[in-house]
C-alpha positions in Angstrom: 179.5 106.0 78.1 179.3 108.4 81.1 179.9 105.7 83.6 183.3 105.1 82.0 184.2 108.8 82.0 183.9 109.0 85.7 186.5 106.3 86.3 188.8 107.2 83.5 192.4 107.1 84.6 194.6 110.2 84.4 197.7 107.9 84.8 198.8 104.3 84.9 196.4 102.4 87.2 194.9 99.1 87.9 192.0 97.4 89.7 192.8 94.5 92.1 190.1 92.0 93.0 190.1 89.5 95.8 188.7 86.2 94.7 186.6 84.4 97.3 183.3 86.1 98.2 184.3 89.1 96.2 184.8 88.2 92.5 183.0 84.8 93.0 180.3 83.6 95.4 181.6 81.1 98.0 185.0 79.6 98.3 187.4 78.4 95.6 189.0 76.0 98.0 186.0 73.7 97.9 186.0 73.6 94.1 189.7 72.8 94.0 189.2 70.1 96.7 186.5 68.4 94.8 188.5 68.5 91.5 191.6 67.1 93.3 189.5 64.3 94.9 187.9 63.4 91.6 191.4 63.2 90.0 192.6 61.0 92.9 195.4 63.4 93.6 194.8 63.8 97.3 192.8 61.9 100.1 189.2 63.0 100.5 189.4 63.5 104.2 192.5 65.6 103.9 191.1 67.8 101.2 187.8 68.4 103.0 189.7 69.3 106.2 191.9 71.7 104.4 189.1 73.2 102.4 187.0 73.9 105.5 190.1 75.3 107.2 190.8 77.7 104.4 187.2 78.8 104.3 187.0 79.5 108.0 190.4 81.3 107.8 188.9 83.6 105.1 185.7 84.2 107.0 187.4 85.0 110.2 189.6 87.6 108.5 192.6 86.6 110.6 195.8 88.4 109.5 198.3 87.8 112.3 201.7 86.3 111.5 201.0 83.0 113.1 197.7 82.5 111.4 199.1 83.6 108.0 202.0 81.1 108.4 199.5 78.3 109.2 197.5 79.1 106.0 200.7 79.3 104.0 201.9 75.9 105.2 198.4 74.4 104.6 198.4 75.6 100.9 201.9 74.5 100.3 201.3 71.2 102.0 198.3 70.8 99.6 200.7 70.6 96.5 203.9 69.2 98.0 205.1 66.3 96.0 202.5 66.8 93.2 203.5 67.1 89.6 202.8 70.5 88.3 201.2 69.1 85.1 198.8 67.0 87.1 197.8 70.0 89.3 197.3 72.2 86.2 195.1 69.5 84.6 192.6 70.3 87.3 191.7 73.5 85.5 189.5 71.5 83.2 187.1 71.0 86.1 187.9 74.0 88.3 187.8 77.0 85.8 184.3 76.2 84.3 182.9 75.9 87.9 184.4 79.1 89.1 183.4 81.0 86.0 179.8 79.9 86.7 180.1 81.6 90.1 181.4 85.0 89.1 179.0 87.5 90.3 177.2 89.4 87.5 177.9 92.7 89.3 181.6 91.9 89.4 181.6 91.1 85.7 180.2 94.6 85.1 182.8 96.2 87.2 185.4 94.5 85.3 183.9 95.9 82.1 183.8 99.4 83.5 187.4 99.3 84.4 188.4 97.9 81.0 186.6 100.7 79.3 188.4 103.1 81.5 191.7 101.7 80.1 192.6 100.2 83.5 194.4 96.9 84.0 192.5 94.3 86.1 194.0 91.7 88.2 192.9 88.9 90.6 194.9 89.0 93.8 194.5 85.8 95.9 196.2 83.3 98.2 194.9 80.6 95.8 197.6 78.9 93.6 198.8 80.9 90.7 198.0 77.9 88.5 194.3 78.4 89.3 193.9 82.2 89.4 195.9 83.0 86.2 193.8 81.0 83.7 190.6 82.1 85.6 191.7 85.8 85.1 192.5 85.2 81.4 189.2 83.5 80.9 187.4 86.7 82.2 189.4 88.9 79.9 191.4 90.3 82.8 195.0 91.5 82.5 196.3 88.8 84.7 196.4 87.4 88.3 198.7 87.4 91.3 198.5 84.2 93.4 200.6 82.0 95.6 203.5 80.4 93.7 204.9 77.2 94.8 208.5 76.3 94.0 208.9 73.6 91.3 211.9 71.3 90.8 212.0 68.9 87.9 208.3 69.5 87.4 207.3 68.6 91.0 206.3 71.0 93.8 208.8 71.1 96.6 206.5 72.6 99.3 208.4 75.9 99.4 207.3 79.4 98.3 208.5 81.1 95.2 207.7 84.8 96.0 205.5 86.3 98.6 202.6 84.4 100.2 199.7 86.4 98.7 197.7 87.0 101.8 197.6 90.0 104.2 200.8 92.1 103.9 201.9 89.6 101.2 199.3 91.0 98.8 200.7 94.5 99.3 204.2 93.2 98.6 202.9 91.6 95.4 201.0 94.6 94.1 203.9 96.9 94.9 206.2 94.7 92.9 203.7 94.8 90.0 203.4 98.6 90.4 207.1 98.9 90.0 207.2 96.6 87.0 204.2 98.2 85.2 204.9 101.8 86.4 201.5 101.9 88.2 200.4 104.6 90.5 198.9 102.9 93.5 197.2 106.2 94.5 195.2 105.9 91.4 194.4 102.2 91.7 191.3 100.4 93.0 191.1 97.4 95.2 188.0 95.2 96.1 187.6 92.7 98.9 185.1 91.3 101.5 187.6 90.5 104.2 189.4 92.4 106.9 192.4 90.3 106.2 192.8 92.5 103.0 193.0 95.7 104.9 196.6 96.1 104.0 195.9 95.9 100.3 192.8 98.1 100.5 194.8 100.7 102.5 197.6 100.6 99.9 195.5 102.0 97.0 193.8 105.3 96.5 190.3 103.8 95.8 189.5 101.0 98.2 186.0 99.4 97.8 184.6 96.8 100.2 182.2 94.1 98.8 179.8 92.1 101.1 182.2 92.9 104.0 182.8 91.1 107.2 181.9 93.0 110.4 185.4 94.3 111.1 186.0 95.5 107.6 182.5 97.2 107.4 183.3 99.1 110.6 186.6 100.2 109.3 185.1 101.2 106.0 182.4 103.3 107.6 185.0 105.1 109.9 187.2 105.9 106.9 184.4 106.7 104.4 185.2 103.8 102.0 182.5 102.8 99.5 180.6 99.6 100.6 178.7 97.5 98.0 176.5 94.6 98.6 176.2 91.9 96.0 173.3 89.5 96.5 173.9 85.7 96.0 172.9 84.5 92.6 170.0 81.9 92.4 168.8 79.4 89.8 165.3 80.5 90.5 163.7 83.9 90.1 165.9 86.4 91.9 165.9 89.9 93.2 169.2 91.6 93.5 170.1 94.9 95.2 173.4 96.7 95.3 173.8 99.5 97.8 176.8 101.8 97.6 178.1 104.8 99.4 178.3 107.8 97.1 182.0 108.3 97.7 183.1 106.3 94.6 181.8 106.7 91.0 182.7 103.1 90.3 180.6 101.9 93.3 177.8 104.2 92.3 177.9 102.9 88.7 177.8 99.3 90.1 174.6 100.2 92.0 172.7 100.9 88.8 174.4 98.0 87.0 173.4 95.5 89.7 169.8 96.5 89.6 169.5 96.3 85.8 171.3 93.0 85.5 169.1 91.6 88.3 165.9 92.8 86.7 166.8 91.4 83.2 167.8 88.0 84.8 164.6 87.8 86.8 162.5 88.4 83.7 164.4 85.7 81.8 164.0 83.2 84.6 160.4 84.0 85.3 159.2 83.0 81.8 160.1 79.2 82.1 158.6 79.2 85.6 155.3 80.6 84.3 155.3 78.0 81.5 155.8 75.2 84.0 152.9 76.4 86.1 150.7 76.6 83.1 151.4 73.0 82.1 150.9 71.8 85.6 147.5 73.5 85.7 
């Protein structure tokens, strides 16, 4: 239990997790695009273009007003004119796929924060209809995503609340903090992208995960913990998790990542050996 004592909260706090390339490996946009195409909700070419654009947007770490507005319009255009019930029905395909891409180290971090009596939230530009059920499936407290306005059960293409990207994430968690009486100075935030620098800077315990170059440089200058989660594989894997010693949560995750990786490697190695024996 010692790993939980180190992160125990002395007051009301929460841990905020970015989604793409932080909580999950890869991009949720492609998963959503494939599900929408299979359900014949949107043209394949349009979906692939927007999915690629959303992924590049995330990887670049852009956070200027013009770029954020472009991403906001793309996401709202994605759902404009769609019935909310039809969009929510995509969860039957989307949620199981995303759950299969949750990083094992991230699951352990969620467990650590829960045992420390800390609320946990996904904070993402992805639609609220996707991130909320994903968070609940993971046993998290909830999620903060982009909310589209709905009129008579149909998306209007307008926002309802802040666009949950860049400064919009800060606005969203500040609203939550006021509502739940959270002390942001005691909160944690996790992200891979420099676009989340505003959110990371708004909490007392920022942690960067598999960071892009700009975020990694900023983290090193400011002494923020940096953790590296290795991609999961279907074959025998080796996973390492390196952490700066400035955060007990990140340090705990280091040991967790190694033990989870070793156990998974042993389990996966046995079928591989059996197949080789039969082949011989």
